[in-house]
C-alpha positions in Angstrom: -69.6 11.9 72.3 -65.8 11.7 72.7 -63.8 13.5 70.2 -60.2 13.3 69.7 -58.0 15.8 67.5 -55.0 13.3 67.5 -53.4 10.5 65.6 -55.5 7.3 66.0 -52.4 5.2 66.6 -52.0 7.2 69.8 -55.6 7.2 70.9 -56.5 3.5 70.0 -54.3 1.9 72.5 -56.1 4.0 75.3 -59.4 2.5 74.6 -60.2 -0.6 76.7 -60.5 -4.0 75.3 -64.2 -5.1 74.2 -65.6 -1.6 74.8 -67.0 -0.7 71.5 -70.1 -2.1 69.6 -69.5 -1.0 66.2 -66.7 0.3 64.0 -67.4 2.3 60.9 -64.5 4.0 59.1 -63.2 5.4 56.0 -59.4 5.2 56.3 -57.0 7.2 54.0 -55.8 4.9 51.3 -53.9 4.8 48.2 -55.7 5.7 44.9 -54.6 5.6 41.2 -51.8 8.0 40.5 -53.0 10.6 38.0 -50.5 12.2 35.9 -53.2 13.9 34.1 -55.4 15.2 37.0 -57.7 17.2 35.0 -60.0 14.4 33.9 -62.4 14.6 36.9 -63.6 16.8 39.7 -61.6 19.5 41.4 -60.2 16.9 43.9 -57.8 15.6 41.4 -56.4 19.0 40.4 -54.2 19.0 43.5 -50.6 18.0 43.2 -50.6 15.5 46.0 -53.4 13.5 44.1 -51.1 12.8 41.2 -48.9 10.7 43.5 -51.7 8.5 44.6 -52.7 10.4 47.7 -55.8 12.3 48.7 -54.4 13.8 52.1 -51.0 14.7 53.6 -51.7 12.3 56.3 -52.0 9.4 53.8 -49.3 6.9 54.8 -50.8 4.9 57.5 -51.2 1.2 56.8 -54.2 -1.0 57.7 -51.8 -3.4 59.6 -51.0 -0.4 62.0 -54.6 0.2 63.1 -56.7 -2.8 62.5 -55.3 -4.9 65.3 -56.3 -2.2 67.8 -59.9 -2.3 66.4 -59.9 -6.0 66.8 -59.0 -5.7 70.5 -61.5 -2.9 71.1 -64.5 -4.3 69.3 -66.7 -6.6 71.5 -67.5 -10.2 70.5 -70.1 -10.4 67.7 -69.5 -6.8 66.7 -69.4 -5.5 63.2 -66.8 -3.4 61.4 -67.2 -1.6 58.2 -64.1 -0.4 56.3 -64.4 1.6 53.1 -61.7 1.2 50.2 -61.3 1.1 46.5 -60.0 -1.7 44.1 -56.2 -0.7 44.5 -56.1 -1.6 48.1 -58.8 -4.5 48.1 -56.3 -7.4 48.1 -54.2 -6.1 51.0 -57.1 -5.0 53.1 -58.8 -8.4 52.8 -55.4 -10.2 53.6 -54.9 -8.1 56.8 -58.5 -8.5 57.8 -58.2 -12.2 57.8 -54.7 -12.2 59.6 -55.9 -10.0 62.2 -58.7 -12.3 63.2 -61.7 -10.8 61.8 -64.3 -12.9 59.7 -64.9 -11.0 56.3 -68.7 -11.3 55.6 -69.1 -9.7 52.3 -68.4 -6.5 50.2 -71.1 -4.0 50.1 -71.1 -1.5 47.2 -71.9 2.2 47.7 -73.1 3.5 44.5 -72.4 7.1 44.4 -74.4 8.0 41.4 -71.7 10.3 39.9 -68.9 9.1 37.7 -65.2 9.7 37.7 -63.4 9.5 34.4 -60.9 6.6 33.9 -59.0 4.9 30.9 -60.6 1.7 32.2 -64.3 2.2 32.6 -65.7 5.2 34.8 -65.8 4.8 38.6 -69.0 5.0 40.1 -68.8 2.8 43.4 -66.6 2.2 46.5 -66.3 -1.0 48.4 -67.6 -1.2 52.0 -65.9 -4.4 53.6 -68.3 -5.7 56.2 -66.7 -8.0 58.8 -67.3 -9.3 62.2 -65.4 -10.2 65.3 -66.5 -13.7 66.8 -69.8 -15.3 66.4 -72.3 -14.2 63.6 -75.0 -11.7 64.5 -77.4 -10.6 61.9 -78.1 -7.0 60.9 -81.0 -5.3 62.2 -82.7 -4.7 58.9 -82.2 -7.8 56.9 -84.0 -6.4 53.8 -81.2 -4.0 53.1 -79.6 -4.5 49.8 -75.9 -4.9 49.5 -75.8 -2.2 46.8 -76.4 1.0 48.7 -77.6 3.9 46.4 -76.8 7.1 48.2 -75.9 10.4 46.1 -72.3 11.5 46.6 -73.1 15.1 47.5 -70.3 16.9 49.3 -70.7 20.1 51.6 -68.9 23.1 50.1 -67.1 26.1 51.8 -67.9 29.7 50.9 -65.6 29.5 47.8 -67.4 26.5 46.5 -64.7 24.1 47.4 -65.2 20.9 49.1 -65.0 20.8 52.8 -63.6 17.3 52.6 -62.6 15.6 49.3 -63.7 12.1 50.5 -66.6 12.9 52.8 -69.1 10.2 53.1 -72.9 11.0 53.2 -74.6 11.0 56.5 -77.3 8.9 55.0 -74.8 6.2 54.0 -73.3 6.1 57.6 -77.0 5.9 58.9 -77.7 2.8 57.1 -74.4 0.9 58.4 -74.8 2.1 62.0 -78.6 1.5 62.2 -78.0 -2.1 60.9 -75.2 -3.1 63.1 -76.0 -1.4 66.5 -78.9 -0.2 68.6 -79.7 2.8 70.8 -77.0 3.7 73.5 -74.4 1.5 72.1 -71.1 3.0 71.2 -69.7 3.5 67.6 -66.0 4.1 66.8 -64.5 6.0 63.9 -60.7 6.2 63.9 -60.7 8.4 60.9 -63.7 10.7 61.4 -63.1 13.3 58.7 -65.7 16.0 59.1 -67.8 13.8 61.2 -70.5 12.3 59.0 -70.5 9.0 61.4 -70.8 11.2 64.5 -73.8 13.1 63.1 -75.5 9.8 62.3 -74.7 8.5 65.9 -76.3 11.7 67.3 -79.4 11.3 65.0 -79.6 7.7 66.0 -79.1 8.0 69.8 -75.7 6.1 69.7 -72.6 7.0 71.6 -69.7 8.0 69.6 -66.0 8.0 69.7 -64.3 10.0 66.8 -60.7 10.4 66.1 -59.2 13.0 63.5 -55.7 14.1 63.0 -56.3 17.1 60.8 -57.2 20.1 62.8 -59.4 21.8 60.1 -61.4 18.5 59.6 -61.6 18.0 63.4 -63.1 21.5 64.0 -65.7 21.0 61.2 -66.8 17.6 62.5 -66.9 19.0 66.2 -69.2 21.9 65.0 -71.5 19.7 62.9 -71.9 16.9 65.6 -72.4 19.7 68.4 -75.0 21.6 66.3 -76.8 18.6 65.0 -80.5 18.6 66.3 -81.9 15.2 67.3 
């Protein structure tokens, strides 16, 4: 396991070409600005969320980091990028211009609903892409709608450890389908380490990058204390 408490734009250039077998990541991205932030969970009660952000480090563009991922990923390797409808058009355009082949959109059905004026939100997109020639997934019977409950870990005060934490079970599906044991998985926006925990459980090597010191420390502890 290689864990970096740093900006991914500093770390990614140091990773060798064609050295990673799979990339799975949930980058910080724009969400709908919410002038009335009291219509859903505690996540949207924060002032920063009203401006269309979730985190203070939220201004990185996909065009800044995705070309590094293309260089680092091995030929035929897969990349999974999580996003919402606000960023879908931009992400797909940058994915194509970077050289990746967009395979399809997977849907993560979170189970819980978030209030909205235009239908309640219950899912997130997972953009499934490849570099180079086609390689099938390991479990071809996996549906493109993945039903994993959106249950977040809480601190002693009952607050989310991470407002957009992704379930370990969701990461497990993606990592198990697009890699094999002892291969290397990269997450440039590690958060609190769900992908790293899944990699340890599945006997994969893991490279995780996280800028926020608090999230990094939580991720490091989770990964180090995970029992195989």
